[in-house]
C-alpha positions in Angstrom: 51.7 99.0 102.5 55.9 99.2 101.2 55.1 103.3 101.8 53.7 102.9 105.1 56.3 100.5 106.4 59.3 102.9 105.1 57.4 106.3 107.3 57.1 103.9 110.0 61.1 103.1 110.2 62.4 106.1 108.7 60.5 108.2 112.6 61.3 104.8 114.7 65.1 105.9 112.9 64.6 109.6 114.3 63.1 109.1 117.5 66.3 106.3 118.1 68.9 109.6 117.4 67.0 111.5 119.5 67.3 108.8 122.7 70.7 108.2 121.9 71.8 112.7 121.9 70.4 113.0 125.0 72.2 110.0 126.2 75.1 110.2 125.0 75.7 113.7 124.8 78.7 113.9 126.9 80.8 111.1 125.5 83.6 112.4 123.1 85.6 110.3 121.6 89.5 112.6 121.2 90.9 111.0 118.5 88.1 110.3 116.4 87.1 112.8 112.9 83.4 111.4 111.8 84.0 110.6 107.7 81.2 111.7 105.9 81.1 115.0 107.5 84.6 116.4 109.6 82.9 117.0 113.2 85.5 115.6 116.1 85.9 113.8 118.3 82.7 112.8 117.4 80.8 113.2 120.4 78.0 110.8 121.0 77.7 107.0 119.7 80.5 105.7 117.7 79.8 104.2 114.6 82.9 101.8 113.7 83.1 99.7 110.1 83.3 96.3 110.5 84.4 96.3 106.8 86.6 99.1 106.0 89.4 100.3 107.5 90.2 103.3 109.8 86.0 105.0 108.5 84.1 106.7 111.1 80.5 108.2 111.6 79.5 110.2 114.3 75.3 109.3 114.9 74.1 111.6 112.9 75.6 111.1 109.1 75.4 106.8 110.5 71.0 107.6 111.0 72.0 109.1 106.7 74.1 107.8 105.1 75.1 104.0 107.3 72.9 101.5 105.9 74.7 100.4 103.2 77.9 99.5 105.7 78.1 96.6 108.9 79.4 99.7 112.6 80.3 99.0 115.5 78.1 100.9 117.6 80.5 102.4 120.5 78.8 103.7 122.6 81.9 104.9 125.0 85.8 105.3 123.7 86.5 102.3 126.2 84.3 100.1 125.5 86.4 99.5 121.6 89.7 99.4 124.2 87.7 96.2 126.2 87.0 95.2 122.6 90.3 95.7 121.6 92.2 94.8 124.0 90.0 90.9 124.2 90.8 90.4 120.1 
């Protein structure tokens, strides 16, 4: 049973990543580098760690390695700038 649930979760994650890559393919987070694969700038959704200082992931690395941390999901750079201004 656990294996079936795990497979379903993996399939849903893959679909989410594919969808989000298409939806946000034109979004560029200038000056931001993925701390795992070193892609710069991050294109698409940026994942910023809520627990580690200055730690960001691209969508692919978050899907593979991001389960053990809490991340802010930043769809557009201006969204993060608004967040910073409010807090």
